CHARMM internal coordinates of N, CA and C (Angstrom, degrees):
IC EDIT
DIST 1 N 1 CA 1.3870
DIST 1 CA 1 C 1.5264
ANGL 1 N 1 CA 1 C 113.98
DIST 1 C 2 N 1.3025
ANGL 1 CA 1 C 2 N 117.70
DIHE 1 N 1 CA 1 C 2 N -38.01
DIST 2 N 2 CA 1.4905
ANGL 1 C 2 N 2 CA 123.60
DIHE 1 CA 1 C 2 N 2 CA 177.19
DIST 2 CA 2 C 1.5426
ANGL 2 N 2 CA 2 C 108.25
DIHE 1 C 2 N 2 CA 2 C -62.52
DIST 2 C 3 N 1.3115
ANGL 2 CA 2 C 3 N 115.26
DIHE 2 N 2 CA 2 C 3 N -45.72
DIST 3 N 3 CA 1.4817
ANGL 2 C 3 N 3 CA 116.67
DIHE 2 CA 2 C 3 N 3 CA -178.35
DIST 3 CA 3 C 1.5616
ANGL 3 N 3 CA 3 C 110.91
DIHE 2 C 3 N 3 CA 3 C -60.17
DIST 3 C 4 N 1.3720
ANGL 3 CA 3 C 4 N 117.41
DIHE 3 N 3 CA 3 C 4 N -41.20
DIST 4 N 4 CA 1.4064
ANGL 3 C 4 N 4 CA 120.42
DIHE 3 CA 3 C 4 N 4 CA 179.47
DIST 4 CA 4 C 1.4994
ANGL 4 N 4 CA 4 C 111.94
DIHE 3 C 4 N 4 CA 4 C -64.12
DIST 4 C 5 N 1.3474
ANGL 4 CA 4 C 5 N 117.20
DIHE 4 N 4 CA 4 C 5 N -38.63
DIST 5 N 5 CA 1.4345
ANGL 4 C 5 N 5 CA 122.61
DIHE 4 CA 4 C 5 N 5 CA 179.21
DIST 5 CA 5 C 1.5217
ANGL 5 N 5 CA 5 C 110.35
DIHE 4 C 5 N 5 CA 5 C -64.05
DIST 5 C 6 N 1.3899
ANGL 5 CA 5 C 6 N 116.59
DIHE 5 N 5 CA 5 C 6 N -43.48
DIST 6 N 6 CA 1.4571
ANGL 5 C 6 N 6 CA 118.53
DIHE 5 CA 5 C 6 N 6 CA 178.24
DIST 6 CA 6 C 1.5011
ANGL 6 N 6 CA 6 C 112.73
DIHE 5 C 6 N 6 CA 6 C -64.16
DIST 6 C 7 N 1.3641
ANGL 6 CA 6 C 7 N 114.19
DIHE 6 N 6 CA 6 C 7 N -37.37
DIST 7 N 7 CA 1.5037
ANGL 6 C 7 N 7 CA 119.36
DIHE 6 CA 6 C 7 N 7 CA 178.51
DIST 7 CA 7 C 1.5642
ANGL 7 N 7 CA 7 C 108.70
DIHE 6 C 7 N 7 CA 7 C -61.96
DIST 7 C 8 N 1.2483
ANGL 7 CA 7 C 8 N 118.33
DIHE 7 N 7 CA 7 C 8 N -42.64
DIST 8 N 8 CA 1.4847
ANGL 7 C 8 N 8 CA 122.47
DIHE 7 CA 7 C 8 N 8 CA 177.88
DIST 8 CA 8 C 1.4969
ANGL 8 N 8 CA 8 C 108.66
DIHE 7 C 8 N 8 CA 8 C -64.14
DIST 8 C 9 N 1.2837
ANGL 8 CA 8 C 9 N 119.49
DIHE 8 N 8 CA 8 C 9 N -46.35
DIST 9 N 9 CA 1.4560
ANGL 8 C 9 N 9 CA 121.97
DIHE 8 CA 8 C 9 N 9 CA 179.61
DIST 9 CA 9 C 1.5344
ANGL 9 N 9 CA 9 C 112.84
DIHE 8 C 9 N 9 CA 9 C -58.21
DIST 9 C 10 N 1.3651
ANGL 9 CA 9 C 10 N 114.74
DIHE 9 N 9 CA 9 C 10 N -43.63
DIST 10 N 10 CA 1.4909
ANGL 9 C 10 N 10 CA 119.72
DIHE 9 CA 9 C 10 N 10 CA -179.81
DIST 10 CA 10 C 1.5130
ANGL 10 N 10 CA 10 C 108.44
DIHE 9 C 10 N 10 CA 10 C -66.10
DIST 10 C 11 N 1.3417
ANGL 10 CA 10 C 11 N 116.72
DIHE 10 N 10 CA 10 C 11 N -40.07
DIST 11 N 11 CA 1.4718
ANGL 10 C 11 N 11 CA 117.60
DIHE 10 CA 10 C 11 N 11 CA -178.70
DIST 11 CA 11 C 1.5528
ANGL 11 N 11 CA 11 C 112.00
DIHE 10 C 11 N 11 CA 11 C -66.11
DIST 11 C 12 N 1.3280
ANGL 11 CA 11 C 12 N 115.44
DIHE 11 N 11 CA 11 C 12 N -37.47
DIST 12 N 12 CA 1.4338
ANGL 11 C 12 N 12 CA 121.73
DIHE 11 CA 11 C 12 N 12 CA 177.61
DIST 12 CA 12 C 1.5652
ANGL 12 N 12 CA 12 C 110.04
DIHE 11 C 12 N 12 CA 12 C -67.20
DIST 12 C 13 N 1.2900
ANGL 12 CA 12 C 13 N 116.49
DIHE 12 N 12 CA 12 C 13 N -39.15
DIST 13 N 13 CA 1.4472
ANGL 12 C 13 N 13 CA 120.05
DIHE 12 CA 12 C 13 N 13 CA 178.53
DIST 13 CA 13 C 1.4950
ANGL 13 N 13 CA 13 C 111.70
DIHE 12 C 13 N 13 CA 13 C -63.86
DIST 13 C 14 N 1.3879
ANGL 13 CA 13 C 14 N 115.28
DIHE 13 N 13 CA 13 C 14 N -39.76
DIST 14 N 14 CA 1.4167
ANGL 13 C 14 N 14 CA 120.38
DIHE 13 CA 13 C 14 N 14 CA 179.23
DIST 14 CA 14 C 1.5441
ANGL 14 N 14 CA 14 C 108.90
DIHE 13 C 14 N 14 CA 14 C -65.52
DIST 14 C 15 N 1.3360
ANGL 14 CA 14 C 15 N 118.18
DIHE 14 N 14 CA 14 C 15 N -42.01
DIST 15 N 15 CA 1.4744
ANGL 14 C 15 N 15 CA 121.25
DIHE 14 CA 14 C 15 N 15 CA -179.32
DIST 15 CA 15 C 1.5450
ANGL 15 N 15 CA 15 C 105.40
DIHE 14 C 15 N 15 CA 15 C -66.20
DIST 15 C 16 N 1.2285
ANGL 15 CA 15 C 16 N 121.89
DIHE 15 N 15 CA 15 C 16 N -44.68
DIST 16 N 16 CA 1.5300
ANGL 15 C 16 N 16 CA 121.76
DIHE 15 CA 15 C 16 N 16 CA 176.63
DIST 16 CA 16 C 1.5236
ANGL 16 N 16 CA 16 C 111.34
DIHE 15 C 16 N 16 CA 16 C -53.04
DIST 16 C 17 N 1.2975
ANGL 16 CA 16 C 17 N 115.87
DIHE 16 N 16 CA 16 C 17 N -43.95
DIST 17 N 17 CA 1.4889
ANGL 16 C 17 N 17 CA 120.15
DIHE 16 CA 16 C 17 N 17 CA -179.14
DIST 17 CA 17 C 1.5276
ANGL 17 N 17 CA 17 C 110.53
DIHE 16 C 17 N 17 CA 17 C -62.37
DIST 17 C 18 N 1.2848
ANGL 17 CA 17 C 18 N 116.43
DIHE 17 N 17 CA 17 C 18 N -46.03
DIST 18 N 18 CA 1.5188
ANGL 17 C 18 N 18 CA 121.31
DIHE 17 CA 17 C 18 N 18 CA 179.90
DIST 18 CA 18 C 1.5088
ANGL 18 N 18 CA 18 C 109.77
DIHE 17 C 18 N 18 CA 18 C -62.88
DIST 18 C 19 N 1.3362
ANGL 18 CA 18 C 19 N 118.65
DIHE 18 N 18 CA 18 C 19 N -44.29
DIST 19 N 19 CA 1.4444
ANGL 18 C 19 N 19 CA 123.86
DIHE 18 CA 18 C 19 N 19 CA -178.21
DIST 19 CA 19 C 1.5593
ANGL 19 N 19 CA 19 C 109.61
DIHE 18 C 19 N 19 CA 19 C -63.64
DIST 19 C 20 N 1.3064
ANGL 19 CA 19 C 20 N 115.80
DIHE 19 N 19 CA 19 C 20 N -45.30
DIST 20 N 20 CA 1.4888
ANGL 19 C 20 N 20 CA 118.36
DIHE 19 CA 19 C 20 N 20 CA -178.24
DIST 20 CA 20 C 1.5378
ANGL 20 N 20 CA 20 C 108.81
DIHE 19 C 20 N 20 CA 20 C -67.06
DIST 20 C 21 N 1.3120
ANGL 20 CA 20 C 21 N 117.52
DIHE 20 N 20 CA 20 C 21 N -43.67
DIST 21 N 21 CA 1.4877
ANGL 20 C 21 N 21 CA 122.15
DIHE 20 CA 20 C 21 N 21 CA -178.77
DIST 21 CA 21 C 1.5365
ANGL 21 N 21 CA 21 C 107.57
DIHE 20 C 21 N 21 CA 21 C -59.04
DIST 21 C 22 N 1.3122
ANGL 21 CA 21 C 22 N 118.62
DIHE 21 N 21 CA 21 C 22 N -47.66
DIST 22 N 22 CA 1.4535
ANGL 21 C 22 N 22 CA 120.31
DIHE 21 CA 21 C 22 N 22 CA -178.38
DIST 22 CA 22 C 1.5591
ANGL 22 N 22 CA 22 C 109.56
DIHE 21 C 22 N 22 CA 22 C -63.65
DIST 22 C 23 N 1.2851
ANGL 22 CA 22 C 23 N 116.43
DIHE 22 N 22 CA 22 C 23 N -41.37
DIST 23 N 23 CA 1.4843
ANGL 22 C 23 N 23 CA 121.12
DIHE 22 CA 22 C 23 N 23 CA -178.93
DIST 23 CA 23 C 1.5189
ANGL 23 N 23 CA 23 C 107.65
DIHE 22 C 23 N 23 CA 23 C -61.48
DIST 23 C 24 N 1.3623
ANGL 23 CA 23 C 24 N 117.87
DIHE 23 N 23 CA 23 C 24 N -47.24
DIST 24 N 24 CA 1.4430
ANGL 23 C 24 N 24 CA 120.20
DIHE 23 CA 23 C 24 N 24 CA -177.20
DIST 24 CA 24 C 1.5549
ANGL 24 N 24 CA 24 C 111.69
DIHE 23 C 24 N 24 CA 24 C -65.22
DIST 24 C 25 N 1.3559
ANGL 24 CA 24 C 25 N 116.67
DIHE 24 N 24 CA 24 C 25 N -41.06
DIST 25 N 25 CA 1.4859
ANGL 24 C 25 N 25 CA 119.64
DIHE 24 CA 24 C 25 N 25 CA -179.53
DIST 25 CA 25 C 1.5201
ANGL 25 N 25 CA 25 C 113.24
DIHE 24 C 25 N 25 CA 25 C -67.58
DIST 25 C 26 N 1.3196
ANGL 25 CA 25 C 26 N 117.14
DIHE 25 N 25 CA 25 C 26 N -26.99
DIST 26 N 26 CA 1.5130
ANGL 25 C 26 N 26 CA 118.99
DIHE 25 CA 25 C 26 N 26 CA -173.85
DIST 26 CA 26 C 1.5166
ANGL 26 N 26 CA 26 C 106.47
DIHE 25 C 26 N 26 CA 26 C -105.00
DIST 26 C 27 N 1.3634
ANGL 26 CA 26 C 27 N 113.83
DIHE 26 N 26 CA 26 C 27 N -86.44
DIST 27 N 27 CA 1.4578
ANGL 26 C 27 N 27 CA 122.96
DIHE 26 CA 26 C 27 N 27 CA -167.82
DIST 27 CA 27 C 1.5384
ANGL 27 N 27 CA 27 C 111.63
DIHE 26 C 27 N 27 CA 27 C -56.25
DIST 27 C 28 N 1.3479
ANGL 27 CA 27 C 28 N 115.38
DIHE 27 N 27 CA 27 C 28 N -53.74
DIST 28 N 28 CA 1.4489
ANGL 27 C 28 N 28 CA 118.51
DIHE 27 CA 27 C 28 N 28 CA -174.75
DIST 28 CA 28 C 1.5129
ANGL 28 N 28 CA 28 C 112.36
DIHE 27 C 28 N 28 CA 28 C -65.75
DIST 28 C 29 N 1.3284
ANGL 28 CA 28 C 29 N 118.24
DIHE 28 N 28 CA 28 C 29 N -42.86
DIST 29 N 29 CA 1.4934
ANGL 28 C 29 N 29 CA 123.03
DIHE 28 CA 28 C 29 N 29 CA 177.91
DIST 29 CA 29 C 1.5908
ANGL 29 N 29 CA 29 C 107.81
DIHE 28 C 29 N 29 CA 29 C -55.89
DIST 29 C 30 N 1.3310
ANGL 29 CA 29 C 30 N 115.59
DIHE 29 N 29 CA 29 C 30 N -43.09
DIST 30 N 30 CA 1.4494
ANGL 29 C 30 N 30 CA 119.06
DIHE 29 CA 29 C 30 N 30 CA -178.47
DIST 30 CA 30 C 1.4992
ANGL 30 N 30 CA 30 C 110.19
DIHE 29 C 30 N 30 CA 30 C -65.65
DIST 30 C 31 N 1.3511
ANGL 30 CA 30 C 31 N 118.13
DIHE 30 N 30 CA 30 C 31 N -40.50
DIST 31 N 31 CA 1.4373
ANGL 30 C 31 N 31 CA 122.93
DIHE 30 CA 30 C 31 N 31 CA -179.56
DIST 31 CA 31 C 1.5358
ANGL 31 N 31 CA 31 C 113.22
DIHE 30 C 31 N 31 CA 31 C -65.53
DIST 31 C 32 N 1.3243
ANGL 31 CA 31 C 32 N 113.15
DIHE 31 N 31 CA 31 C 32 N -39.83
DIST 32 N 32 CA 1.5130
ANGL 31 C 32 N 32 CA 118.08
DIHE 31 CA 31 C 32 N 32 CA 175.54
DIST 32 CA 32 C 1.5468
ANGL 32 N 32 CA 32 C 110.71
DIHE 31 C 32 N 32 CA 32 C -65.77
DIST 32 C 33 N 1.3117
ANGL 32 CA 32 C 33 N 115.47
DIHE 32 N 32 CA 32 C 33 N -37.64
DIST 33 N 33 CA 1.4759
ANGL 32 C 33 N 33 CA 119.05
DIHE 32 CA 32 C 33 N 33 CA -179.92
DIST 33 CA 33 C 1.5483
ANGL 33 N 33 CA 33 C 108.84
DIHE 32 C 33 N 33 CA 33 C -65.81
DIST 33 C 34 N 1.3019
ANGL 33 CA 33 C 34 N 119.74
DIHE 33 N 33 CA 33 C 34 N -34.49
DIST 34 N 34 CA 1.4250
ANGL 33 C 34 N 34 CA 124.16
DIHE 33 CA 33 C 34 N 34 CA -178.84
DIST 34 CA 34 C 1.5615
ANGL 34 N 34 CA 34 C 109.90
DIHE 33 C 34 N 34 CA 34 C -67.40
DIST 34 C 35 N 1.3382
ANGL 34 CA 34 C 35 N 114.40
DIHE 34 N 34 CA 34 C 35 N -36.81
DIST 35 N 35 CA 1.4761
ANGL 34 C 35 N 35 CA 120.31
DIHE 34 CA 34 C 35 N 35 CA -179.22
DIST 35 CA 35 C 1.5095
ANGL 35 N 35 CA 35 C 113.24
DIHE 34 C 35 N 35 CA 35 C 75.46
DIST 35 C 36 N 1.2762
ANGL 35 CA 35 C 36 N 115.20
DIHE 35 N 35 CA 35 C 36 N -172.98
DIST 36 N 36 CA 1.5001
ANGL 35 C 36 N 36 CA 121.68
DIHE 35 CA 35 C 36 N 36 CA 177.94
DIST 36 CA 36 C 1.5223
ANGL 36 N 36 CA 36 C 114.91
DIHE 35 C 36 N 36 CA 36 C 56.34
DIST 36 C 37 N 1.2973
ANGL 36 CA 36 C 37 N 112.24
DIHE 36 N 36 CA 36 C 37 N -130.18
DIST 37 N 37 CA 1.4997
ANGL 36 C 37 N 37 CA 121.02
DIHE 36 CA 36 C 37 N 37 CA 179.03
DIST 37 CA 37 C 1.4731
ANGL 37 N 37 CA 37 C 112.39
DIHE 36 C 37 N 37 CA 37 C -59.30
DIST 37 C 38 N 1.3764
ANGL 37 CA 37 C 38 N 116.08
DIHE 37 N 37 CA 37 C 38 N -40.03
DIST 38 N 38 CA 1.4385
ANGL 37 C 38 N 38 CA 120.59
DIHE 37 CA 37 C 38 N 38 CA 178.98
DIST 38 CA 38 C 1.5108
ANGL 38 N 38 CA 38 C 112.32
DIHE 37 C 38 N 38 CA 38 C -57.40
DIST 38 C 39 N 1.3352
ANGL 38 CA 38 C 39 N 114.79
DIHE 38 N 38 CA 38 C 39 N -45.89
DIST 39 N 39 CA 1.5081
ANGL 38 C 39 N 39 CA 118.99
DIHE 38 CA 38 C 39 N 39 CA 179.04
DIST 39 CA 39 C 1.4372
ANGL 39 N 39 CA 39 C 110.99
DIHE 38 C 39 N 39 CA 39 C -64.39
DIST 39 C 40 N 1.2938
ANGL 39 CA 39 C 40 N 120.11
DIHE 39 N 39 CA 39 C 40 N -42.60
DIST 40 N 40 CA 1.5063
ANGL 39 C 40 N 40 CA 124.65
DIHE 39 CA 39 C 40 N 40 CA 176.78
DIST 40 CA 40 C 1.5414
ANGL 40 N 40 CA 40 C 110.27
DIHE 39 C 40 N 40 CA 40 C -56.49
DIST 40 C 41 N 1.3210
ANGL 40 CA 40 C 41 N 116.07
DIHE 40 N 40 CA 40 C 41 N -43.78
DIST 41 N 41 CA 1.4643
ANGL 40 C 41 N 41 CA 120.27
DIHE 40 CA 40 C 41 N 41 CA -179.87
DIST 41 CA 41 C 1.5710
ANGL 41 N 41 CA 41 C 109.50
DIHE 40 C 41 N 41 CA 41 C -67.75
DIST 41 C 42 N 1.2543
ANGL 41 CA 41 C 42 N 119.56
DIHE 41 N 41 CA 41 C 42 N -34.75
DIST 42 N 42 CA 1.4697
ANGL 41 C 42 N 42 CA 122.89
DIHE 41 CA 41 C 42 N 42 CA 176.89
DIST 42 CA 42 C 1.4527
ANGL 42 N 42 CA 42 C 108.98
DIHE 41 C 42 N 42 CA 42 C -66.02
DIST 42 C 43 N 1.3370
ANGL 42 CA 42 C 43 N 119.00
DIHE 42 N 42 CA 42 C 43 N -46.94
DIST 43 N 43 CA 1.4428
ANGL 42 C 43 N 43 CA 119.92
DIHE 42 CA 42 C 43 N 43 CA 177.64
DIST 43 CA 43 C 1.5136
ANGL 43 N 43 CA 43 C 112.84
DIHE 42 C 43 N 43 CA 43 C -58.54
DIST 43 C 44 N 1.3485
ANGL 43 CA 43 C 44 N 117.56
DIHE 43 N 43 CA 43 C 44 N -43.24
DIST 44 N 44 CA 1.4211
ANGL 43 C 44 N 44 CA 123.89
DIHE 43 CA 43 C 44 N 44 CA 177.67
DIST 44 CA 44 C 1.5570
ANGL 44 N 44 CA 44 C 112.19
DIHE 43 C 44 N 44 CA 44 C -59.23
DIST 44 C 45 N 1.3759
ANGL 44 CA 44 C 45 N 114.81
DIHE 44 N 44 CA 44 C 45 N -42.82
DIST 45 N 45 CA 1.4975
ANGL 44 C 45 N 45 CA 119.17
DIHE 44 CA 44 C 45 N 45 CA 173.67
DIST 45 CA 45 C 1.4883
ANGL 45 N 45 CA 45 C 113.91
DIHE 44 C 45 N 45 CA 45 C -60.09
DIST 45 C 46 N 1.3408
ANGL 45 CA 45 C 46 N 116.77
DIHE 45 N 45 CA 45 C 46 N -40.47
DIST 46 N 46 CA 1.4549
ANGL 45 C 46 N 46 CA 118.61
DIHE 45 CA 45 C 46 N 46 CA -178.66
DIST 46 CA 46 C 1.4887
ANGL 46 N 46 CA 46 C 110.19
DIHE 45 C 46 N 46 CA 46 C -70.26
DIST 46 C 47 N 1.3266
ANGL 46 CA 46 C 47 N 117.34
DIHE 46 N 46 CA 46 C 47 N -38.76
DIST 47 N 47 CA 1.4961
ANGL 46 C 47 N 47 CA 119.31
DIHE 46 CA 46 C 47 N 47 CA 179.40
DIST 47 CA 47 C 1.4889
ANGL 47 N 47 CA 47 C 108.33
DIHE 46 C 47 N 47 CA 47 C -65.42
DIST 47 C 48 N 1.3034
ANGL 47 CA 47 C 48 N 121.18
DIHE 47 N 47 CA 47 C 48 N -41.70
DIST 48 N 48 CA 1.4142
ANGL 47 C 48 N 48 CA 123.95
DIHE 47 CA 47 C 48 N 48 CA 179.60
DIST 48 CA 48 C 1.5733
ANGL 48 N 48 CA 48 C 110.69
DIHE 47 C 48 N 48 CA 48 C -64.62
DIST 48 C 49 N 1.3353
ANGL 48 CA 48 C 49 N 115.94
DIHE 48 N 48 CA 48 C 49 N -42.24
DIST 49 N 49 CA 1.4899
ANGL 48 C 49 N 49 CA 120.29
DIHE 48 CA 48 C 49 N 49 CA 179.44
DIST 49 CA 49 C 1.5374
ANGL 49 N 49 CA 49 C 113.49
DIHE 48 C 49 N 49 CA 49 C -59.63
DIST 49 C 50 N 1.3445
ANGL 49 CA 49 C 50 N 113.83
DIHE 49 N 49 CA 49 C 50 N -33.72
DIST 50 N 50 CA 1.4306
ANGL 49 C 50 N 50 CA 120.01
DIHE 49 CA 49 C 50 N 50 CA -177.63
DIST 50 CA 50 C 1.5195
ANGL 50 N 50 CA 50 C 111.74
DIHE 49 C 50 N 50 CA 50 C -99.66
DIST 50 C 51 N 1.3185
ANGL 50 CA 50 C 51 N 117.41
DIHE 50 N 50 CA 50 C 51 N 10.25
DIST 51 N 51 CA 1.5098
ANGL 50 C 51 N 51 CA 121.38
DIHE 50 CA 50 C 51 N 51 CA -179.71
DIST 51 CA 51 C 1.5327
ANGL 51 N 51 CA 51 C 111.34
DIHE 50 C 51 N 51 CA 51 C 59.10
DIST 51 C 52 N 1.3184
ANGL 51 CA 51 C 52 N 116.38
DIHE 51 N 51 CA 51 C 52 N 38.35
DIST 52 N 52 CA 1.4783
ANGL 51 C 52 N 52 CA 120.36
DIHE 51 CA 51 C 52 N 52 CA -178.75
DIST 52 CA 52 C 1.5424
ANGL 52 N 52 CA 52 C 111.95
DIHE 51 C 52 N 52 CA 52 C -114.48
DIST 52 C 53 N 1.3171
ANGL 52 CA 52 C 53 N 115.63
DIHE 52 N 52 CA 52 C 53 N 3.96
DIST 53 N 53 CA 1.4805
ANGL 52 C 53 N 53 CA 117.91
DIHE 52 CA 52 C 53 N 53 CA -177.37
DIST 53 CA 53 C 1.5222
ANGL 53 N 53 CA 53 C 111.20
DIHE 52 C 53 N 53 CA 53 C -65.02
DIST 53 C 54 N 1.3181
ANGL 53 CA 53 C 54 N 116.07
DIHE 53 N 53 CA 53 C 54 N 144.10
DIST 54 N 54 CA 1.4372
ANGL 53 C 54 N 54 CA 121.83
DIHE 53 CA 53 C 54 N 54 CA 177.99
DIST 54 CA 54 C 1.4982
ANGL 54 N 54 CA 54 C 109.22
DIHE 53 C 54 N 54 CA 54 C -75.76
DIST 54 C 55 N 1.3311
ANGL 54 CA 54 C 55 N 112.92
DIHE 54 N 54 CA 54 C 55 N 147.99
DIST 55 N 55 CA 1.4613
ANGL 54 C 55 N 55 CA 118.08
DIHE 54 CA 54 C 55 N 55 CA 179.15
DIST 55 CA 55 C 1.4686
ANGL 55 N 55 CA 55 C 111.93
DIHE 54 C 55 N 55 CA 55 C -105.98
END
COOR INIT
IC SEED 1 N 1 CA 1 C
IC BUILD
């Protein structure tokens, strides 16, 4: 049972990596290119995604 749980956790971690990479290459890259408020929103999204947002 533990081995199955670890396998699921690894699969989910791999999925998270792919989703974040795709988001960075598309949406976030576009927001940074726009600059200004868009860039600030992109930074806020990244901080939230990595649980680094200020409270």
